[in-house]
NUMIBA-816599 format. One line per 8 residues: number of its first residue (from 1); their letters; for each residue x, y, z of N, C-alpha, C. Coordinates in Angstrom, 1 decimal. Example, Ala and Ser with C-alpha at 12.3 -4.5 7.8 and 13.67 -1.06 7.14 Angstrom:
2
1	as	13.2:-5.7:7.8:12.3:-4.5:7.8:13.2:-3.3:7.8 | 12.8:-2.2:7.1:13.7:-1.1:7.1:12.9:0.0:7.9;
***
This chain:
113
1	msvqnlnn	0.8:-1.2:0.0:0.0:0.0:0.0:0.9:1.3:0.0 | 0.7:2.1:-1.0:1.5:3.4:-1.0:0.6:4.6:-0.6 | 1.3:5.5:0.0:0.7:6.7:0.5:0.7:7.8:-0.6 | -0.4:8.2:-1.1:-0.5:9.2:-2.2:-0.2:10.6:-1.8 | -0.3:10.9:-0.5:-0.1:12.3:0.0:1.3:12.8:-0.1 | 2.3:11.8:-0.2:3.7:12.2:-0.2:4.2:12.5:-1.6 | 3.4:12.4:-2.6:3.9:12.6:-4.0:4.3:14.1:-4.2 | 3.6:15.0:-3.6:3.8:16.5:-3.9:4.7:17.0:-2.7;
9	pdpfaeeg	6.0:17.2:-2.8:6.8:17.6:-1.7:6.6:19.0:-1.2 | 6.1:19.9:-2.0:5.9:21.3:-1.6:4.5:21.8:-2.0 | 3.6:21.7:-1.0:2.2:22.1:-1.4:2.0:23.5:-1.7 | 2.9:24.4:-1.3:2.7:25.9:-1.5:3.5:26.4:-2.7 | 4.1:25.6:-3.5:4.9:26.0:-4.6:4.1:26.7:-5.7 | 2.9:26.2:-5.9:2.1:26.7:-7.0:1.3:28.0:-6.5 | 1.4:28.3:-5.2:0.7:29.5:-4.7:1.6:30.7:-4.7 | 2.8:30.7:-5.2:3.7:31.8:-5.3:4.4:32.0:-3.9;
17	dplaenqd	4.9:30.9:-3.3:5.6:31.0:-2.1:6.9:31.7:-2.3 | 7.3:32.8:-1.6:8.6:33.4:-1.8:9.8:32.6:-1.4 | 9.5:31.6:-0.6:10.7:30.7:-0.1:10.8:29.5:-1.0 | 10.0:29.3:-2.0:10.1:28.1:-2.8:11.4:28.1:-3.6 | 12.1:27.0:-3.8:13.4:26.9:-4.4:13.4:27.1:-5.9 | 12.3:26.7:-6.5:12.3:26.7:-8.0:11.8:27.9:-8.6 | 11.7:29.0:-7.9:11.1:30.3:-8.5:12.2:31.3:-8.6 | 12.1:32.2:-9.6:13.0:33.3:-9.7:12.5:34.4:-8.8;
25	vgsqanyi	13.3:35.4:-8.5:12.9:36.4:-7.6:11.8:37.3:-8.2 | 11.9:37.6:-9.5:11.0:38.5:-10.1:9.7:37.8:-10.6 | 9.5:36.6:-10.3:8.4:35.8:-10.9:7.1:36.0:-10.1 | 7.0:36.8:-9.1:5.8:36.9:-8.3:4.9:38.0:-8.9 | 4.5:37.8:-10.1:3.6:38.6:-10.8:4.0:40.1:-10.8 | 5.3:40.3:-10.8:5.8:41.7:-10.9:5.3:42.6:-9.8 | 5.4:42.1:-8.6:5.0:42.9:-7.4:6.1:43.9:-7.1 | 5.7:45.0:-6.5:6.7:46.0:-5.9:6.7:45.7:-4.4;
33	hirvqqrn	7.9:45.4:-3.9:8.0:45.0:-2.5:8.6:46.2:-1.7 | 8.0:46.6:-0.6:8.5:47.6:0.3:8.7:46.9:1.6 | 10.0:47.0:2.1:10.3:46.3:3.3:11.0:47.3:4.2 | 11.0:47.0:5.5:11.7:47.8:6.5:12.7:46.8:7.2 | 13.9:47.3:7.5:14.9:46.5:8.2:15.4:47.3:9.4 | 15.6:46.6:10.5:16.1:47.2:11.7:17.6:47.4:11.6 | 18.0:48.6:11.9:19.5:48.9:12.0:19.8:48.8:13.5 | 20.8:49.6:13.9:21.2:49.6:15.3:20.3:50.6:16.1;
41	grktlttl	19.8:50.2:17.3:19.0:51.0:18.1:17.6:51.1:17.5 | 17.1:52.4:17.4:15.8:52.6:16.9:15.8:53.0:15.4 | 17.0:52.9:14.8:17.2:53.3:13.4:16.6:52.2:12.5 | 16.0:52.6:11.4:15.4:51.6:10.4:15.9:52.0:9.0 | 15.7:51.1:8.1:16.1:51.3:6.7:14.9:50.7:5.9 | 14.4:51.5:4.9:13.3:51.0:4.1:13.9:50.7:2.7 | 13.5:49.5:2.2:14.0:49.1:0.9:12.8:48.9:-0.1 | 13.0:49.3:-1.3:12.0:49.2:-2.4:12.6:48.4:-3.5;
49	qgvpkeyd	11.9:47.3:-3.9:12.4:46.5:-5.0:11.3:46.1:-5.9 | 11.6:45.8:-7.2:10.6:45.3:-8.1:10.0:46.4:-8.9 | 10.6:47.6:-8.9:10.0:48.7:-9.7:10.2:48.3:-11.2 | 9.1:48.5:-12.0:9.2:48.1:-13.4:10.3:48.8:-14.2 | 10.9:48.2:-15.2:12.0:48.7:-15.9:11.8:50.0:-16.6 | 10.5:50.3:-17.0:10.2:51.5:-17.7:10.3:52.8:-16.9 | 10.5:52.7:-15.6:10.7:53.8:-14.7:12.1:54.0:-14.4 | 12.6:55.3:-14.4:13.9:55.6:-14.1:14.1:55.6:-12.5;
57	qkkilkaf	14.9:54.7:-12.0:15.0:54.5:-10.6:15.8:55.7:-9.9 | 16.7:56.3:-10.7:17.4:57.4:-10.1:16.5:58.6:-9.9 | 15.6:58.8:-10.9:14.6:59.9:-10.7:13.6:59.6:-9.6 | 13.2:58.4:-9.4:12.3:58.0:-8.3:13.0:58.2:-7.0 | 14.3:57.8:-6.9:15.0:58.0:-5.7:15.2:59.5:-5.3 | 15.4:60.3:-6.4:15.6:61.8:-6.1:14.2:62.4:-5.7 | 13.1:61.9:-6.2:11.8:62.4:-5.8:11.5:62.0:-4.4 | 11.8:60.7:-4.0:11.6:60.2:-2.6:12.4:61.1:-1.7;
65	kkefacng	13.7:61.3:-2.0:14.5:62.1:-1.0:14.0:63.5:-0.8 | 13.5:64.1:-1.9:13.0:65.4:-1.7:11.7:65.5:-1.0 | 10.8:64.5:-1.4:9.4:64.5:-0.8:9.4:64.1:0.7 | 10.3:63.1:1.1:10.3:62.6:2.4:11.3:63.2:3.3 | 12.2:64.1:2.8:13.3:64.7:3.6:14.1:63.6:4.3 | 14.6:62.7:3.5:15.5:61.6:4.1:16.6:61.4:3.0 | 17.6:60.7:3.5:18.7:60.3:2.5:18.4:58.9:2.0 | 19.0:58.6:0.8:18.7:57.3:0.2:19.8:57.0:-0.8;
73	tlvddekm	19.8:55.7:-1.2:20.8:55.3:-2.2:20.2:54.2:-3.1 | 20.8:53.9:-4.2:20.4:52.9:-5.2:21.5:51.8:-5.1 | 21.1:50.6:-4.8:22.0:49.5:-4.6:21.8:48.4:-5.6 | 22.8:47.9:-6.2:22.7:46.8:-7.2:22.9:45.5:-6.4 | 21.9:44.6:-6.5:22.0:43.3:-5.9:21.9:42.2:-7.0 | 22.7:41.2:-6.9:22.7:40.2:-7.9:21.4:39.4:-8.0 | 20.7:39.2:-6.9:19.5:38.4:-6.9:18.3:39.4:-7.1 | 18.3:40.5:-6.4:17.1:41.4:-6.4:17.1:42.4:-7.5;
81	gqviqlqg	18.2:42.6:-8.2:18.3:43.7:-9.2:18.6:45.0:-8.5 | 18.1:46.1:-9.0:18.3:47.4:-8.3:17.3:47.6:-7.2 | 17.9:48.0:-6.0:17.1:48.2:-4.8:17.3:49.6:-4.3 | 16.2:50.3:-4.1:16.2:51.6:-3.5:16.2:51.5:-2.0 | 17.2:52.1:-1.3:17.2:52.2:0.1:17.0:53.6:0.6 | 16.1:53.7:1.6:15.9:55.0:2.2:16.0:54.9:3.7 | 16.5:56.0:4.3:16.6:56.1:5.8:15.2:56.2:6.4 | 15.0:55.5:7.5:13.8:55.6:8.3:12.7:54.7:7.8;
89	dqrvkird	11.6:54.7:8.5:10.5:53.9:8.1:9.6:54.7:7.2 | 9.7:54.5:5.9:9.0:55.3:4.9:8.0:54.4:4.1 | 7.5:53.3:4.7:6.7:52.3:4.0:5.4:52.9:3.5 | 4.7:53.5:4.4:3.3:54.1:4.0:3.5:55.3:3.1 | 4.5:56.1:3.3:4.7:57.2:2.4:5.1:56.8:1.0 | 5.9:55.7:0.9:6.3:55.2:-0.5:5.1:54.7:-1.2 | 4.3:53.9:-0.4:3.1:53.3:-1.0:2.1:54.4:-1.5 | 1.9:55.4:-0.7:1.0:56.5:-1.1:1.5:57.2:-2.3;
97	flvengid	2.8:57.5:-2.3:3.5:58.2:-3.4:3.3:57.4:-4.7 | 3.6:56.1:-4.7:3.4:55.3:-5.9:2.0:55.2:-6.4 | 1.0:55.1:-5.5:-0.4:55.1:-5.9:-0.8:56.4:-6.5 | -0.3:57.5:-5.9:-0.7:58.8:-6.5:-0.1:59.0:-7.9 | 1.0:58.4:-8.2:1.6:58.6:-9.5:1.3:57.4:-10.5 | 0.2:56.7:-10.3:-0.3:55.9:-11.3:0.1:54.4:-11.2 | 0.7:53.9:-10.1:0.9:52.5:-10.0:-0.2:51.9:-9.2 | -0.7:50.7:-9.7:-1.8:50.1:-9.1:-1.5:49.6:-7.7;
105	ratikvhg	-2.4:49.9:-6.8:-2.2:49.5:-5.4:-2.1:48.0:-5.2 | -2.8:47.2:-6.1:-2.8:45.7:-5.9:-1.4:45.1:-6.2 | -0.5:45.9:-6.9:0.8:45.3:-7.3:1.8:45.7:-6.2 | 1.4:46.4:-5.2:2.4:46.8:-4.1:2.2:46.0:-2.9 | 3.3:45.4:-2.4:3.3:44.6:-1.2:4.1:45.3:-0.2 | 3.5:45.5:1.0:4.2:46.2:2.1:4.5:45.1:3.2 | 5.8:45.0:3.5:6.3:44.0:4.5:6.8:44.7:5.7 | 6.9:44.0:6.8:7.6:44.6:7.9:6.9:44.2:9.2;
113	f	7.5:44.8:10.3:7.0:44.5:11.6:5.9:45.3:12.0;
***
């Protein structure tokens, strides 16, 4: 007698699990991911990745820095592509800025604590 339940080793792979081994980083239906990372003490760092290629990320970064009065940089990552990093917790401000400028709210994922 064989057990049929053990044939599928990863039940969440077809649901777009970000930890699945057989997926590329950009394959999650082209979502824009906004994350916050804890630095030392109360300091935080906000990262933005997955911005479509038709947008100039240097101009987006310049607009973010001017609008939010914070410093930021553009980092090249071999897995994630170009990632925008901003000082402080700017998740809600970034989401609102992107929605106001014509990016669909359904394609933006906000992560964090």
